[in-house]
Steps between C-alpha positions, in 0.01 A plus 500: 500500500132533582410182690170342606513262799238261638525346846688803631335487844654156561840405638677434169302760307586774747869412476477509119344847511774630729771349278346658189486838671868468597571451129308824420203336325152656513248271670128454455368246750178298491338512846192300591239689704539439873853358479766568764725753324784526754740376233422809291442774756732795443627375164486730193275281286164531326232269633238347270203360692385174349556127493604220269140419412449854367648525150430874485716574804782292351484686170484833683802405707704389199424805288829649373704247702813325371524212748253294702585299813223255582579408860147457637395151612290323758734303724351313796444155641177573684178694454467483121351264241639376170270748324664784694848390391393445140329837467789692655808318375390353167220722372666807653823423317309457175339843539836665571653337192202603286528860619878502448456371147233760421721773652808399295717465811872468424578256782286303748654335805273233644561394862441127522648285779726203560168336595436441129834327437608138508704353786759230417440166669866463594497804731715721277385859437239547230535748218286657228514182289422238767207293367166563670130439436177638641459175693820582692340814646398421860283802586247730339755782504759289318245381243387856430856628451579209267195582288580872507839425344319314224297815436821703481650256249187535288550877478874466437405284203290790374798735520455663841850562648455335842781394733404275791675505836461228763585632848589255776408565867559874558569648843593848614363845573138616465335157524190652656255211457731296556555240226510125566879507545474818704239341726742214564765752608257689724376176657861400574577839657192476719572144616212348305708245309583217741593256221566477127448262209778375276465727198705760318460833324690763305540818707552831321490865604193676355720787382704257290175368353397857414836565336451179302171637365673814375779294343239282327344809344837635388679181393258208496404318182133497402350156552763397755460455875754565772516363855570776754629297792767502765636235738353150515456407865320238705233640729722400794786708355266799459383468860858470624593817311200677651619392843847639428384840374223546757644345817188284536530131602551234236216275388621145558194275464407357161142395422442198272310613191217253568443663840511848345246396236265352759520817708438714191172317440400556864603867489310573179199320643509733800526797262185391317314491830641834615551759222729703728746213527772497233674163466874495562538264204263350245523153343606663171783685675623178662484315168700777333762465774553137400731631226802715573453801275860559399567700183792636303522866393789428261308606190400838649856554623645414160254684274374786719794567733278407796662471845376435854624564851560211747187354660630584848513870412154489341358334813678751724335786309161331532538442875603862557201629301247280684641610835495871419147478364339322795464142377719354778389480860740514791877527467 
């Protein structure tokens, strides 16, 4: 297949490109000017310079393509406004869908996030059908991804064959930036995480997420969405696993959420006074942590044949990659 991919310079997007190449697909990748292209260096792909706001570059990239993977998104808790999230994640998704429709693409895979999904009040894992509203979204990123899925549903209603995937918290190789979850791992390895809050997340290897994208293109049903997750773990369990695979000391102290929220306000205040200071946590991030983001991948496993490796192995791979690539100081 001839495939057009957005977001290919990012962590998940780069893994998707590599997985598609392994499956012998021909890749055309949208690359924004000035982006870090380490994810793509040395790969046999065609690069199309452009961005989501440029409809011409999208149409040029999709010319004669069979599939489109729209992986690009703005994901951050600091340094951006609601307008930034809306333009990138909502309007950008609309432009990709418009271009895919005009280009008569056979299959579009849209990369959403578990951030757009509902979380059961009883602590059980959420799934694709868990009720959720825009008011449940606790950050600008979450709100933008929720609205982007509404855009996708609009185009599905017009006949565009879109399959949505909702990755959990990916970890693994080639997390150059690193991501929010990757930063947590790096901070732990460098002794910069003296305590934790009582929250939970779904850990998954980024290569499993990439495989899930390919399976969605091959086997997914248009109009459906599929959670690409892994193991549901408390943050304390994740940190204990990191201690086991890295040999670093355990984190034993737990911070009450009220204290974490108060410190987040102080830290972001310092960041506003000093642009070089990046807050360790923002109030939005602490609010998001008030809910344990546990999700079930049963639908993807049943309908796509999706599988995932144990979280301990995924974390081991991530730790090894960060160490080899200079993110960890000392032994």
